[in-house]
N, C-alpha and C positions, 0 to 999 in steps of 0.2 A: 249478655248474661241476664237471666230472669230477674235477679235481685235488683238490677238497675231500673227495672220497669216502674218501681215505686216512685222514682224521681220524676216520672212523666205524669202530667195531670191533664189529659185531653178533655176531661169534663169541665174545664175552666177556660175554654176558648173565648166565650163571651166576655168573661172577666178580663182576659188579656186585651181584647179589642178595645174595651172601655178604658182600661188603664193606659195603654199606649197612646191612643188617639186623644184621650182626655187630658193627660199630663202634657202631651205635646201642645195641646191648645193653650194650656196655662203658660207654657214657655213662650208661645207666640204672643200672648197678652203681656207677659213680663218684658219681653224685648221691645214690644210696641210702646209700653209705658216708658221704658228707658230712652227709646228713640225720641219721644216727644218731650221728655222732661230733663234728662240727664245733662245735656249741654247747658241749659239755663241754671240748673242747680249746682252742678259739679264740673262743668266744662272749663275750658281755658279761661273764660271770663265769667265763670259761675259764682255762686255764693260761697262755696267752699272748693276752690279750684283743685282738681286732682294733681296738676303739676306741683303745686305748693305742698300738697299732702305727701307726694312721693319724695319731694326734696327733704321734708322733715323726717320721713320714715325710710332712711337709707337701708335699714335692716328689716324691711317689710318681708315677713316670712310666708305670708299667705300667697298662694300662687295667683298670678294675674298676668295676662298678656301685656298689660300696661306698665309692668315693672321696667321695661326697656325704654318705652316712650309712650307718652299719651298725646293724643290730639283729638279734637272733636270729629275730625274726618274718620280717624280709625275707630272711634267709638260708634259712629253711625254705620261703618262697615261691619263691625261686630254685631250690631243689632239687626241689620238687614240680613246678614248671613244666618244668624240664629232664627230669624223669622222664616227664611227660606227653607232651612232644614226642618223646622217644626211643621211647616206646611206640607212637606212631602210625607211626613209621618201621619199627619191628619188624613191625608189622601190614601194612606196605606201603601205607598210605593216601596219603601225599604223593606216592609214586611213580606213582599213578594219574593225576595231573594233569600239567600242563606242567612242563618241567624247572626252572622257577624256584621251584616249590613245595618239592621236596626241598632245593634250594639254600638257600632261606631257613630251612628247618627245621634243617639242619646248621650253618649260620652262627649260628643262635640258640643251639644247643648249645655251639658253640665259644666264643661270647661269654659265655654264662652260666657255663660251667665255668671260663673264664679269669678271670672275676671272683672266683671262689672261690680258685683257685690263687694269684693275685697278692696275696692277703692271708693266705695259708695259712702263711707263714713256714716254719719248719723241718719242720712236720708235712706240708707239701706240697712238700718239696724233693727229690722223687724223679724220676728220668728218665722214668718212664712217665707222669707228668703231662703233660710237654711233648709226649711221643709221642702221647698221646690227642688233645691239642689240634691238633697238626700233621696227624694222620691225619683228624680230623674236618673240618678246613678243606679238605683235598684231595678227600676223598670228596664234599664238597658239590657238586663240579662233575661228578659222574658222571651227572647228568641224571635223567630219569624213564623210565617204560616207554614214553613217547611218542617217545623219541629213542634212537638207538644209543649204546652206551657210547663216550665220547670216548677215542681211542687215546692221546693225549698225557697224559691224566690217569691212565690205567692204567700208562703208562711212569713217570710221576712217583711212583705208589704203589710200583712195583717199585724205583725209586730210593730210596724211603724205607726199604723193608725191606733194601735193599743197605747203606745207611748204618748201619742198626741192627745187621746181622749183621757186616759187614766192619769197622765201627768197633769192635765188641766183640772181634773176632778180633785186630785190631791192638793194642788195649789189652792183651790177654793176652800177645801175643808180646813187647811192649815192657815188660811188667810183671815179675812175680815169676818167678824161674828155674824154679819148679815147673811152669809151663806149658810151658816149653821142654824140661824134663826129663821131661814126661809124668807127673808125680806129683801134680798139683793135686787130682785126684779121690780121692786117699788121704784127704783132709781135708774136701773141700767138702760132701759130703752130711751130715757131722756138724756142721760149723761154720757152715753157711748160716744166714741170719737167722731163717727160720721153717721148720723141717723139717715134712714132711707125714707121713701114715700109712705111706708106703713108704720113707721116707728111711733108716731104720735098716737095712732089708733091702738097700737100695742100697749103703749104707756097708759092709756085711759081705760084699759080693761080693769075689771074689779080686782081688788087686792087678793081675794081668795084664789083667783086664777093665777096671779103672779106667784103665790106660794106654791101652787101646783106646778108651775113652770120650773121653779127652783128644785123642787123635789124630783120632778121628771129629769132635770138636768143631772142631778146626783146619781140617779139610777142609770141613765144613759152613759155617764162617764166613769162611774166607779164599779158598776156591776156588769153591764152589758158587754164591755170589751173582752171579758174573759171568755165569753161564749163564741168569740170569733174563731177560737181554736177547737170548738166542739164538733162532733160529727154533724153532717147534714141531716135534716134541714135547719138545725139549730144555729149553725154558723151563718147561714143566709138570713135567718130571722134577726140575729144580732146585727148583721150588716144593715138590714132594712130599718131597724130602730135608729141606728146612727144616721143613716141617710135622711130619715124623716126629721129628726131633731136638727140636723144641720140645715135642711131646707127651711125650717122655721127661722133659723138665724139668718139665712140668706134673705128671707122675706122681711125681716124686721131690722136690718142694719146693713152696713157696708164694711166688710172686713177683708178687702182685697180678695185674694184667692184662697184664704185660709179655709173657709167653709167648703168651697168647691173642691179643694184638695182632700179634705176629710171624706167628702162624698165619694170621690173617685177611688180613694184608697180602700174604702169599705167594700167596693166591688171585688176585691181580692178574695173575699170569703163567699161570694155568690156563685154557686155552681150552675152549669147549663140546665140540668133538669129543673131546678127551682125557677130559674129565669124563664124557661119555656112554659112552665106551669102557670106563671103569673102573666106572661105576655106570649101567647102562642106564636106570634110572628117571629120571635127569636128562635133560630134553628136549634133543634135538639142535637143534631149531628151537623156541626158547623160546616164541615168540609165534605159532606156527602156529595158525591158526583163531581167534585172539583178535580180537574185534570192536573196532574203534575204536582200535587201537594202531598205532604206526608205527615200532617199534623196528628194523625191518629197512630202513626208508627213510632218506634222507639228513637230517641234522640241519638245522633252520632256520638261516639265515645269522646272525640276531641271536644265537642261542645259541652258534654257532660262534665269533663274535667274543668273547663273554664267556669261553668256554673258553680261547681263545688268549691273551687278556689275563691270565687266571690262570696259564696255562702260562708265559708270559714272566716274570711276577713270580716264580714259584717257581724258574725256571731261574736268574734273576739272584741270588736269595737262596741258591742252591746253591754260590756261589763260596766262601764262608767254610767250609762243611762240607768241601768238597773240599780246600781248603788245610789244614784241620785234620787230615784223614785221613792226609796224608803228611808231617805235621810231626813232628819229633823230640819236641816237647813237646805231644803230642796231648792235647786237653782231653776230658773225659768228661762226658756229659750236660750240655751247655752250650747256651744260647740266645744268638744273636747280635743279636737285635732284640726289642723289647718285645712284639711280636705272637706270639712263640714259633713262628716258621716258619723252615724251613731250619736245624734244630738239628743238633747232633752227639750221638751216642749211644755207649754202651759201658759195661761194668761188670765188676767182679771182675778188675781187672788183677793183683791179688795175692789169695791165698787165706789166710784166717786158719787157723793151725795148731792152735790150742786154742780151746775154747769156754768163755768166761767169762760167767756169768750173774749179773745183779744180782737178788737176792732181797729183797723188801720185807716187813718184819715189823712187827707192832704188839703192844702189850700193854696190859692194863687195870691193871697193877700200879702202885703209887704210886712205887716205885723201879725204874729200868730196869737192874737188875743181872742176873747170870747165873741167879739164882733165880727171875726173873720168868717167867711163862708167855707166851713169844713165839709168836705165831701168824702164819702166812704167808699173804699175799694171793695169790690165784690169777689168772693172766692167761689170756685166751682162747686165744692162739696161741703165745706164747713158752713154751719148756720151763720147767717148775716141778716139779710132783709127779712123782716118778721112775717111777711105775708107769703113768702116763697115756700113752695112744697119741696122738701129735700129730694134729691134725685137718687136713683139707683145707679151706682158706679161699679160695684164689684162685678166681676173679678178685676177690673181695671183699678190701678192703685194711684191715687192722688197724693203724692208724697209731701208736697208743701202743705196741703190742708191737714194731713195727719200730724205733722210736726207743730202746726199752729195749735192743735188741741193740747199738746204736751206743754206748751209754754206756761200757762197759769199753774200747772201742776209742779213745775220745776222752777224756772225763772225766765222772765222775758229777756234777760241780759245774756242772750246766746249770740255767739259770733255770727252765725248764719243769719239771725234775725236783723242784726244791725246792718249786715251786708245787703239784706233784702230791702230794708228801708232806704239805703243809699241808692240801690238800683231804681227804686221808685222815684227818687229825686232826680235821677238821670233820665227817667222815662225809658229805661232799657227795654227794647222791644221783646227779646226772648223772655225776660221776666214777666212783662205784661201779658204775654201769651199764656202764661200759667194761670192767669186770673180769668174770671167770668166777666168782670166789668171794670174798665178804667174810667173813672169819672172825668178825666181830663182829655180823653180822646187822643192820647199820644203826646200831649203837651207836658212840659215839666212843671210840677208844682213847686212853689217856693219853700213850703214847709210840709213835713209829715209828722205824725204823732201816732201813738198807740194808746188806746183806752180799754179799760176792762168793764165788761157788762155781765150781770147775772141773767142767764137765759133759763126759761122754763117753758114747757109746752102749755099752750092755752087750753083751758077747759072747754068743753062743748058750749057752755053758756058764753064764755068770753069770745069764742070764735064766732058765734052767731051775732054777737053785738059789735065786734070790731073787724072781723075778717082776718084777724091775725092768727097765725099758727104758733107763733112764739110770743111770749111776753118777756120783755127785757128791761132791766133796771140798771142805770149807770152806777158804777162803783167808784172808780178813780182813774186818774191818768197814769198809765203804766210807764210810758216813756214820754217825756215832755217834747215839745216841738223841736225838730232837728232840721237843719238846712245844710246845703253844700257850702264848703268854704269859698270865699270870693276868689275869682280868677286872679292869678298873679301873686 
């Protein structure tokens, strides 16, 4: 039927390629991050063991493969399986078959990673976890090279990036006055959770530039997203602005895959003619001359029914996020159903004005007094050694380092943090592998403690004089020296 041709969007083939392969890449990174960190953080002998969590949560209603049984071996199998499926999508193999093949591949990624997130407790309590899940579910219905990209799914992906950007913009306007007064970037580059190699240079830019940054952020998040639904080339221009602003955030900080996801989702609004005009190497007729493909033809009726059912489901689930966007009590990074679809997003409604870091130290001395030789543990991503250049980690997610940033904002008396200190006293190898530097080379310290420091970026003059990129001032002892109980 001719009226069904509207649902086909063959002029968005480049967008589909970017979305499918790009989001599969982020799933690969997410599973790799879990493979390397989950057992030490949440495994059978982790800081917050999943078996204990499941025993306390007999009525855990969120779906997870681990509701029947958890083991580190099964967790690793899930991660390796997820990475293998993601790798095939990155290579474009499922896309060569009928549309149900990439559909099943992405739904498998969605279910496998949801199984991890739903038992991840505080270590997986980040907005980009649910964003990855929701994006993976929607992208599952983009079809394969045998069918044109479905227009309704592209619109839903644009709607997802709209919620991500506009929700974050509204959180800021309703949040701290620093966003309304255009002063938020006086502090953000310095106090953000995990600075990158260029964060100090960004912080030292003139204040008028920081005010322009905030103003540009407001425009990019509160105005530009509406144009994602405009005719071409306006929609592509809006996507380009979002991509450029997100690339600046990538360059100036580490936010796991949040910024990369926003960049990928924005491609849902980029048409092939616009992409070809900007980069002539991108084909204008993606499948011209390709044998055995039908991307330029009409989608089969059965596939169209599947896409329309998914579209209706996601439209119905959009009611709560829309209501939340315009609520005076807007929620940030919240899921309204156990499948984590139709979520609400937004971050940094207020900006921390000072950077407080928790420094963990240990000693081999018998008595933990001021004469003891206290040695500092080094973390991979969070600031510590004052001369060290922060590294670029995103889209990889350092979960322990991120939670260390939250400690002074909430309380150091977290269950997982005391468990972490106990693991250091045991010289637990999986825990030590999460760190950059163990000052005792695998030996057990007699005592450990936590101290608070005020950190700030060194000025250019201070850097030339001292070689330090951070200036730190000791504040107080957050947790006094702790030791393991004597044997017996």
